[in-house]
Jmol script that loads the backbone (N, CA, C; Angstrom):
load data "model"
ATOM      1  N   MET A   1       0.727  -1.056   0.181  1.00  0.00           N
ATOM      2  CA  MET A   1       0.164  -0.144   0.025  1.00  0.00           C
ATOM      3  C   MET A   1       0.865   1.401  -0.135  1.00  0.00           C
ATOM      4  N   GLY A   2       0.256   1.956  -0.792  1.00  0.00           N
ATOM      5  CA  GLY A   2       1.244   3.398  -0.973  1.00  0.00           C
ATOM      6  C   GLY A   2       1.139   4.790  -0.062  1.00  0.00           C
ATOM      7  N   GLN A   3       1.655   5.665   0.238  1.00  0.00           N
ATOM      8  CA  GLN A   3       2.323   6.181   1.782  1.00  0.00           C
ATOM      9  C   GLN A   3       0.730   7.460   1.215  1.00  0.00           C
ATOM     10  N   GLN A   4      -0.304   7.770   2.212  1.00  0.00           N
ATOM     11  CA  GLN A   4      -1.112   8.562   1.837  1.00  0.00           C
ATOM     12  C   GLN A   4      -0.897   9.792   2.292  1.00  0.00           C
ATOM     13  N   SER A   5      -1.496  10.974   1.644  1.00  0.00           N
ATOM     14  CA  SER A   5      -1.264  12.168   1.252  1.00  0.00           C
ATOM     15  C   SER A   5      -2.084  13.223   1.695  1.00  0.00           C
ATOM     16  N   SER A   6      -1.776  14.499   2.399  1.00  0.00           N
ATOM     17  CA  SER A   6      -2.761  14.929   2.936  1.00  0.00           C
ATOM     18  C   SER A   6      -2.844  16.402   2.519  1.00  0.00           C
ATOM     19  N   LYS A   7      -3.599  17.101   2.203  1.00  0.00           N
ATOM     20  CA  LYS A   7      -3.775  18.904   2.024  1.00  0.00           C
ATOM     21  C   LYS A   7      -4.160  19.513   2.539  1.00  0.00           C
ATOM     22  N   GLU A   8      -3.722  20.611   2.852  1.00  0.00           N
ATOM     23  CA  GLU A   8      -4.241  21.630   3.807  1.00  0.00           C
ATOM     24  C   GLU A   8      -4.666  23.263   3.282  1.00  0.00           C
ATOM     25  N   HIS A   9      -4.896  23.957   3.364  1.00  0.00           N
ATOM     26  CA  HIS A   9      -4.475  25.462   3.391  1.00  0.00           C
ATOM     27  C   HIS A   9      -4.168  26.316   4.143  1.00  0.00           C
ATOM     28  N   GLY A  10      -2.937  26.970   4.783  1.00  0.00           N
ATOM     29  CA  GLY A  10      -2.963  27.832   5.501  1.00  0.00           C
ATOM     30  C   GLY A  10      -2.847  29.745   5.124  1.00  0.00           C
ATOM     31  N   ILE A  11      -2.228  30.358   6.341  1.00  0.00           N
ATOM     32  CA  ILE A  11      -2.195  31.834   5.880  1.00  0.00           C
ATOM     33  C   ILE A  11      -0.997  32.410   6.700  1.00  0.00           C
ATOM     34  N   TRP A  12      -0.178  33.073   5.681  1.00  0.00           N
ATOM     35  CA  TRP A  12       1.063  33.723   5.803  1.00  0.00           C
ATOM     36  C   TRP A  12       1.111  35.327   6.149  1.00  0.00           C
ATOM     37  N   CYS A  13       1.532  35.468   7.115  1.00  0.00           N
ATOM     38  CA  CYS A  13       1.416  36.991   7.301  1.00  0.00           C
ATOM     39  C   CYS A  13       2.380  37.802   7.480  1.00  0.00           C
ATOM     40  N   ASP A  14       2.762  38.828   6.900  1.00  0.00           N
ATOM     41  CA  ASP A  14       4.095  39.644   6.898  1.00  0.00           C
ATOM     42  C   ASP A  14       3.940  40.930   6.546  1.00  0.00           C
ATOM     43  N   ALA A  15       3.212  41.809   7.383  1.00  0.00           N
ATOM     44  CA  ALA A  15       2.971  43.001   6.482  1.00  0.00           C
ATOM     45  C   ALA A  15       4.189  44.160   6.166  1.00  0.00           C
ATOM     46  N   VAL A  16       5.581  43.375   6.921  1.00  0.00           N
ATOM     47  CA  VAL A  16       6.572  44.559   5.931  1.00  0.00           C
ATOM     48  C   VAL A  16       7.044  43.769   4.737  1.00  0.00           C
ATOM     49  N   ILE A  17       6.725  42.329   4.212  1.00  0.00           N
ATOM     50  CA  ILE A  17       7.036  42.040   2.604  1.00  0.00           C
ATOM     51  C   ILE A  17       6.217  41.730   2.301  1.00  0.00           C
ATOM     52  N   ASN A  18       4.588  41.696   2.401  1.00  0.00           N
ATOM     53  CA  ASN A  18       3.965  41.056   1.653  1.00  0.00           C
ATOM     54  C   ASN A  18       2.889  42.438   1.516  1.00  0.00           C
ATOM     55  N   ASP A  19       2.366  42.668   0.688  1.00  0.00           N
ATOM     56  CA  ASP A  19       1.655  44.082  -0.066  1.00  0.00           C
ATOM     57  C   ASP A  19       0.423  43.917   0.234  1.00  0.00           C
ATOM     58  N   GLU A  20      -0.027  42.472   0.455  1.00  0.00           N
ATOM     59  CA  GLU A  20      -1.711  42.407   0.670  1.00  0.00           C
ATOM     60  C   GLU A  20      -1.566  42.178   2.349  1.00  0.00           C
ATOM     61  N   GLY A  21      -0.721  42.239   2.883  1.00  0.00           N
ATOM     62  CA  GLY A  21      -0.611  41.821   4.796  1.00  0.00           C
ATOM     63  C   GLY A  21      -0.433  40.063   4.889  1.00  0.00           C
ATOM     64  N   CYS A  22      -1.552  39.521   3.999  1.00  0.00           N
ATOM     65  CA  CYS A  22      -1.297  38.313   4.497  1.00  0.00           C
ATOM     66  C   CYS A  22      -2.080  37.765   3.292  1.00  0.00           C
ATOM     67  N   SER A  23      -1.406  36.128   2.822  1.00  0.00           N
ATOM     68  CA  SER A  23      -1.507  35.699   1.565  1.00  0.00           C
ATOM     69  C   SER A  23      -2.247  34.095   2.049  1.00  0.00           C
ATOM     70  N   GLY A  24      -2.898  33.195   1.183  1.00  0.00           N
ATOM     71  CA  GLY A  24      -3.140  32.227   1.464  1.00  0.00           C
ATOM     72  C   GLY A  24      -1.981  31.114   1.032  1.00  0.00           C
ATOM     73  N   PHE A  25      -1.809  30.071   1.585  1.00  0.00           N
ATOM     74  CA  PHE A  25      -0.727  29.081   0.971  1.00  0.00           C
ATOM     75  C   PHE A  25      -1.407  27.587   1.176  1.00  0.00           C
ATOM     76  N   ASP A  26      -1.097  26.766  -0.075  1.00  0.00           N
ATOM     77  CA  ASP A  26      -1.433  25.409   0.210  1.00  0.00           C
ATOM     78  C   ASP A  26      -0.561  24.288   1.156  1.00  0.00           C
ATOM     79  N   VAL A  27      -0.689  23.380   1.966  1.00  0.00           N
ATOM     80  CA  VAL A  27       0.233  22.140   2.473  1.00  0.00           C
ATOM     81  C   VAL A  27      -0.455  21.256   1.600  1.00  0.00           C
ATOM     82  N   SER A  28       0.842  20.217   1.481  1.00  0.00           N
ATOM     83  CA  SER A  28       0.482  18.875   1.829  1.00  0.00           C
ATOM     84  C   SER A  28       1.549  17.929   2.180  1.00  0.00           C
ATOM     85  N   LEU A  29       0.850  16.823   2.750  1.00  0.00           N
ATOM     86  CA  LEU A  29       1.850  16.128   3.894  1.00  0.00           C
ATOM     87  C   LEU A  29       2.232  14.724   2.750  1.00  0.00           C
ATOM     88  N   ALA A  30       3.352  13.822   2.470  1.00  0.00           N
ATOM     89  CA  ALA A  30       3.248  12.870   2.128  1.00  0.00           C
ATOM     90  C   ALA A  30       4.542  11.827   2.988  1.00  0.00           C
ATOM     91  N   GLY A  31       4.287  11.394   3.907  1.00  0.00           N
ATOM     92  CA  GLY A  31       5.316  10.362   4.381  1.00  0.00           C
ATOM     93  C   GLY A  31       6.171  11.664   5.471  1.00  0.00           C
ATOM     94  N   GLN A  32       7.237  11.577   5.476  1.00  0.00           N
ATOM     95  CA  GLN A  32       7.814  12.583   6.508  1.00  0.00           C
ATOM     96  C   GLN A  32       8.242  14.509   5.684  1.00  0.00           C
ATOM     97  N   THR A  33       7.744  14.272   4.377  1.00  0.00           N
ATOM     98  CA  THR A  33       7.820  15.377   3.501  1.00  0.00           C
ATOM     99  C   THR A  33       6.830  16.267   3.651  1.00  0.00           C
ATOM    100  N   ILE A  34       6.926  17.821   4.116  1.00  0.00           N
ATOM    101  CA  ILE A  34       5.644  18.593   4.163  1.00  0.00           C
ATOM    102  C   ILE A  34       5.872  19.791   2.847  1.00  0.00           C
ATOM    103  N   VAL A  35       5.238  19.855   2.114  1.00  0.00           N
ATOM    104  CA  VAL A  35       5.367  21.084   1.126  1.00  0.00           C
ATOM    105  C   VAL A  35       4.335  22.006   1.299  1.00  0.00           C
ATOM    106  N   ARG A  36       4.967  23.107   1.315  1.00  0.00           N
ATOM    107  CA  ARG A  36       4.406  24.525   1.360  1.00  0.00           C
ATOM    108  C   ARG A  36       4.036  25.124   0.290  1.00  0.00           C
ATOM    109  N   SER A  37       3.266  25.907  -0.221  1.00  0.00           N
ATOM    110  CA  SER A  37       3.728  26.528  -1.550  1.00  0.00           C
ATOM    111  C   SER A  37       2.460  27.477  -1.823  1.00  0.00           C
ATOM    112  N   GLY A  38       2.937  29.009  -2.267  1.00  0.00           N
ATOM    113  CA  GLY A  38       1.831  30.088  -2.774  1.00  0.00           C
ATOM    114  C   GLY A  38       2.401  31.268  -3.322  1.00  0.00           C
ATOM    115  N   GLN A  39       1.843  32.152  -3.400  1.00  0.00           N
ATOM    116  CA  GLN A  39       2.009  33.399  -3.834  1.00  0.00           C
ATOM    117  C   GLN A  39       2.042  34.612  -3.012  1.00  0.00           C
ATOM    118  N   TRP A  40       2.774  35.735  -3.339  1.00  0.00           N
ATOM    119  CA  TRP A  40       2.786  37.100  -2.504  1.00  0.00           C
ATOM    120  C   TRP A  40       2.879  37.942  -2.875  1.00  0.00           C
ATOM    121  N   GLU A  41       2.257  39.287  -3.179  1.00  0.00           N
ATOM    122  CA  GLU A  41       3.061  40.348  -3.635  1.00  0.00           C
ATOM    123  C   GLU A  41       3.678  41.170  -2.749  1.00  0.00           C
ATOM    124  N   PHE A  42       5.094  41.758  -3.539  1.00  0.00           N
ATOM    125  CA  PHE A  42       5.807  42.704  -2.693  1.00  0.00           C
ATOM    126  C   PHE A  42       6.545  43.689  -4.051  1.00  0.00           C
ATOM    127  N   GLN A  43       5.978  44.761  -3.473  1.00  0.00           N
ATOM    128  CA  GLN A  43       6.388  46.281  -4.361  1.00  0.00           C
ATOM    129  C   GLN A  43       5.430  45.799  -5.534  1.00  0.00           C
ATOM    130  N   ALA A  44       4.001  45.596  -5.732  1.00  0.00           N
ATOM    131  CA  ALA A  44       3.739  45.730  -7.128  1.00  0.00           C
ATOM    132  C   ALA A  44       3.916  44.634  -7.724  1.00  0.00           C
ATOM    133  N   ARG A  45       4.884  43.639  -7.215  1.00  0.00           N
ATOM    134  CA  ARG A  45       5.397  42.448  -8.281  1.00  0.00           C
ATOM    135  C   ARG A  45       4.720  40.986  -7.438  1.00  0.00           C
ATOM    136  N   LEU A  46       4.014  40.090  -8.299  1.00  0.00           N
ATOM    137  CA  LEU A  46       3.797  39.138  -7.741  1.00  0.00           C
ATOM    138  C   LEU A  46       5.011  37.811  -7.823  1.00  0.00           C
ATOM    139  N   GLN A  47       5.062  36.898  -6.813  1.00  0.00           N
ATOM    140  CA  GLN A  47       6.026  36.223  -6.397  1.00  0.00           C
ATOM    141  C   GLN A  47       5.508  34.680  -6.046  1.00  0.00           C
ATOM    142  N   ALA A  48       6.163  33.561  -6.485  1.00  0.00           N
ATOM    143  CA  ALA A  48       5.844  32.198  -5.888  1.00  0.00           C
ATOM    144  C   ALA A  48       6.901  31.962  -5.507  1.00  0.00           C
ATOM    145  N   TRP A  49       6.064  30.937  -3.733  1.00  0.00           N
ATOM    146  CA  TRP A  49       7.249  30.502  -3.211  1.00  0.00           C
ATOM    147  C   TRP A  49       7.149  28.661  -3.262  1.00  0.00           C
ATOM    148  N   ARG A  50       7.862  27.794  -2.813  1.00  0.00           N
ATOM    149  CA  ARG A  50       7.549  26.610  -2.598  1.00  0.00           C
ATOM    150  C   ARG A  50       8.560  26.030  -1.571  1.00  0.00           C
ATOM    151  N   GLU A  51       8.445  25.693  -0.311  1.00  0.00           N
ATOM    152  CA  GLU A  51       9.110  25.080   0.380  1.00  0.00           C
ATOM    153  C   GLU A  51       8.789  23.923   1.206  1.00  0.00           C
ATOM    154  N   ILE A  52      10.092  23.210   0.995  1.00  0.00           N
ATOM    155  CA  ILE A  52      10.082  21.570   1.365  1.00  0.00           C
ATOM    156  C   ILE A  52      10.476  20.946   2.480  1.00  0.00           C
ATOM    157  N   LEU A  53      10.191  20.699   3.659  1.00  0.00           N
ATOM    158  CA  LEU A  53      10.779  20.741   4.890  1.00  0.00           C
ATOM    159  C   LEU A  53      10.631  19.000   4.939  1.00  0.00           C
ATOM    160  N   THR A  54      11.631  18.444   5.158  1.00  0.00           N
ATOM    161  CA  THR A  54      12.116  17.039   5.961  1.00  0.00           C
ATOM    162  C   THR A  54      12.388  16.834   6.755  1.00  0.00           C
ATOM    163  N   VAL A  55      11.752  15.514   7.840  1.00  0.00           N
ATOM    164  CA  VAL A  55      12.140  15.527   9.151  1.00  0.00           C
ATOM    165  C   VAL A  55      12.394  14.428   9.251  1.00  0.00           C
ATOM    166  N   THR A  56      13.503  13.687   9.820  1.00  0.00           N
ATOM    167  CA  THR A  56      13.574  12.504  10.383  1.00  0.00           C
ATOM    168  C   THR A  56      13.872  12.010  12.022  1.00  0.00           C
ATOM    169  N   LYS A  57      13.856  11.205  12.262  1.00  0.00           N
ATOM    170  CA  LYS A  57      14.178  10.966  13.825  1.00  0.00           C
ATOM    171  C   LYS A  57      15.698  11.832  13.958  1.00  0.00           C
ATOM    172  N   GLU A  58      16.749  11.887  12.718  1.00  0.00           N
ATOM    173  CA  GLU A  58      17.862  12.442  13.019  1.00  0.00           C
ATOM    174  C   GLU A  58      18.288  13.364  12.475  1.00  0.00           C
ATOM    175  N   THR A  59      17.056  14.346  11.574  1.00  0.00           N
ATOM    176  CA  THR A  59      17.785  15.563  10.575  1.00  0.00           C
ATOM    177  C   THR A  59      16.803  15.991  10.076  1.00  0.00           C
ATOM    178  N   MET A  60      16.883  17.338   9.926  1.00  0.00           N
ATOM    179  CA  MET A  60      15.818  18.459   9.342  1.00  0.00           C
ATOM    180  C   MET A  60      16.258  18.688   8.416  1.00  0.00           C
ATOM    181  N   THR A  61      15.650  18.881   7.183  1.00  0.00           N
ATOM    182  CA  THR A  61      16.458  20.219   5.845  1.00  0.00           C
ATOM    183  C   THR A  61      14.793  20.832   5.591  1.00  0.00           C
ATOM    184  N   GLN A  62      15.062  22.102   5.337  1.00  0.00           N
ATOM    185  CA  GLN A  62      14.286  22.932   4.839  1.00  0.00           C
ATOM    186  C   GLN A  62      14.776  23.683   3.797  1.00  0.00           C
ATOM    187  N   THR A  63      13.979  23.259   2.532  1.00  0.00           N
ATOM    188  CA  THR A  63      14.432  24.105   1.156  1.00  0.00           C
ATOM    189  C   THR A  63      13.143  24.825   0.812  1.00  0.00           C
ATOM    190  N   LEU A  64      13.403  26.409   0.575  1.00  0.00           N
ATOM    191  CA  LEU A  64      12.886  27.447  -0.050  1.00  0.00           C
ATOM    192  C   LEU A  64      13.354  27.710  -1.791  1.00  0.00           C
ATOM    193  N   PHE A  65      11.965  27.454  -2.187  1.00  0.00           N
ATOM    194  CA  PHE A  65      12.475  27.992  -3.756  1.00  0.00           C
ATOM    195  C   PHE A  65      11.753  29.597  -4.062  1.00  0.00           C
ATOM    196  N   ILE A  66      11.981  30.271  -4.626  1.00  0.00           N
ATOM    197  CA  ILE A  66      10.999  31.718  -4.694  1.00  0.00           C
ATOM    198  C   ILE A  66      11.603  31.955  -6.458  1.00  0.00           C
ATOM    199  N   GLY A  67      10.387  31.953  -7.092  1.00  0.00           N
ATOM    200  CA  GLY A  67      10.716  33.253  -8.040  1.00  0.00           C
ATOM    201  C   GLY A  67       9.287  33.829  -8.840  1.00  0.00           C
ATOM    202  N   ASP A  68       9.072  33.667 -10.440  1.00  0.00           N
ATOM    203  CA  ASP A  68       7.987  34.396 -10.559  1.00  0.00           C
ATOM    204  C   ASP A  68       7.140  33.241 -11.230  1.00  0.00           C
ATOM    205  N   PRO A  69       5.663  33.437 -10.614  1.00  0.00           N
ATOM    206  CA  PRO A  69       4.419  32.353 -11.004  1.00  0.00           C
ATOM    207  C   PRO A  69       4.612  31.834 -12.098  1.00  0.00           C
ATOM    208  N   GLY A  70       4.978  31.025 -12.118  1.00  0.00           N
ATOM    209  CA  GLY A  70       4.178  29.909 -13.809  1.00  0.00           C
ATOM    210  C   GLY A  70       5.843  29.987 -14.055  1.00  0.00           C
ATOM    211  N   LYS A  71       7.189  30.035 -14.087  1.00  0.00           N
ATOM    212  CA  LYS A  71       8.209  29.603 -14.182  1.00  0.00           C
ATOM    213  C   LYS A  71       8.767  28.748 -13.277  1.00  0.00           C
ATOM    214  N   ASP A  72       9.930  28.164 -13.138  1.00  0.00           N
ATOM    215  CA  ASP A  72      11.039  27.432 -12.641  1.00  0.00           C
ATOM    216  C   ASP A  72      11.439  28.415 -11.432  1.00  0.00           C
ATOM    217  N   LEU A  73      11.301  27.340 -10.496  1.00  0.00           N
ATOM    218  CA  LEU A  73      11.602  28.343  -8.934  1.00  0.00           C
ATOM    219  C   LEU A  73      12.956  28.281  -8.754  1.00  0.00           C
ATOM    220  N   LYS A  74      14.005  29.580  -8.279  1.00  0.00           N
ATOM    221  CA  LYS A  74      14.749  29.390  -8.044  1.00  0.00           C
ATOM    222  C   LYS A  74      15.259  29.020  -6.216  1.00  0.00           C
ATOM    223  N   LEU A  75      16.402  28.066  -6.196  1.00  0.00           N
ATOM    224  CA  LEU A  75      16.748  27.979  -4.792  1.00  0.00           C
ATOM    225  C   LEU A  75      17.277  29.427  -3.834  1.00  0.00           C
ATOM    226  N   ALA A  76      16.518  29.731  -2.736  1.00  0.00           N
ATOM    227  CA  ALA A  76      16.642  30.710  -2.581  1.00  0.00           C
ATOM    228  C   ALA A  76      17.699  30.175  -0.834  1.00  0.00           C
ATOM    229  N   SER A  77      17.215  29.138  -0.444  1.00  0.00           N
ATOM    230  CA  SER A  77      18.117  28.745   1.182  1.00  0.00           C
ATOM    231  C   SER A  77      17.744  27.789   1.285  1.00  0.00           C
ATOM    232  N   THR A  78      18.305  26.967   1.998  1.00  0.00           N
ATOM    233  CA  THR A  78      18.557  25.462   2.461  1.00  0.00           C
ATOM    234  C   THR A  78      18.755  25.476   3.863  1.00  0.00           C
ATOM    235  N   ILE A  79      18.227  24.973   5.078  1.00  0.00           N
ATOM    236  CA  ILE A  79      18.391  24.565   6.518  1.00  0.00           C
ATOM    237  C   ILE A  79      18.523  23.617   6.741  1.00  0.00           C
ATOM    238  N   GLN A  80      19.596  22.942   7.293  1.00  0.00           N
ATOM    239  CA  GLN A  80      19.734  21.241   7.617  1.00  0.00           C
ATOM    240  C   GLN A  80      20.140  21.964   9.173  1.00  0.00           C
ATOM    241  N   GLY A  81      19.610  21.049   9.748  1.00  0.00           N
ATOM    242  CA  GLY A  81      19.595  20.465  11.491  1.00  0.00           C
ATOM    243  C   GLY A  81      19.717  18.538  11.726  1.00  0.00           C
ATOM    244  N   THR A  82      20.876  18.501  12.568  1.00  0.00           N
ATOM    245  CA  THR A  82      21.203  17.048  13.308  1.00  0.00           C
ATOM    246  C   THR A  82      20.527  17.179  14.305  1.00  0.00           C
ATOM    247  N   LYS A  83      20.379  16.202  14.751  1.00  0.00           N
ATOM    248  CA  LYS A  83      20.121  15.935  16.447  1.00  0.00           C
ATOM    249  C   LYS A  83      21.238  15.264  17.226  1.00  0.00           C
ATOM    250  N   ARG A  84      21.599  15.568  17.943  1.00  0.00           N
ATOM    251  CA  ARG A  84      22.863  15.373  18.951  1.00  0.00           C
ATOM    252  C   ARG A  84      22.548  14.418  19.875  1.00  0.00           C
TER     253      ARG A  84
END
end "model"
wireframe off; spacefill off
backbone 0.3
color backbone group
């Protein structure tokens, strides 16, 4: 039997870099991977983002991609952690 996945919606608010103040985003969970994605407007320019979070008993990796909606998103940051 394959992995079950679920989808939810969230809201992200940051009046400093989000012209709208708050924007909705989608969240999906498949196994140990959480994917969040959405769009926001900053200085009258629409931007898309996707964040992938993978957590195991020993590690955590958070990867953020940003770019123009409908185009390939570019890697913006990667954060990695390990349990001691």
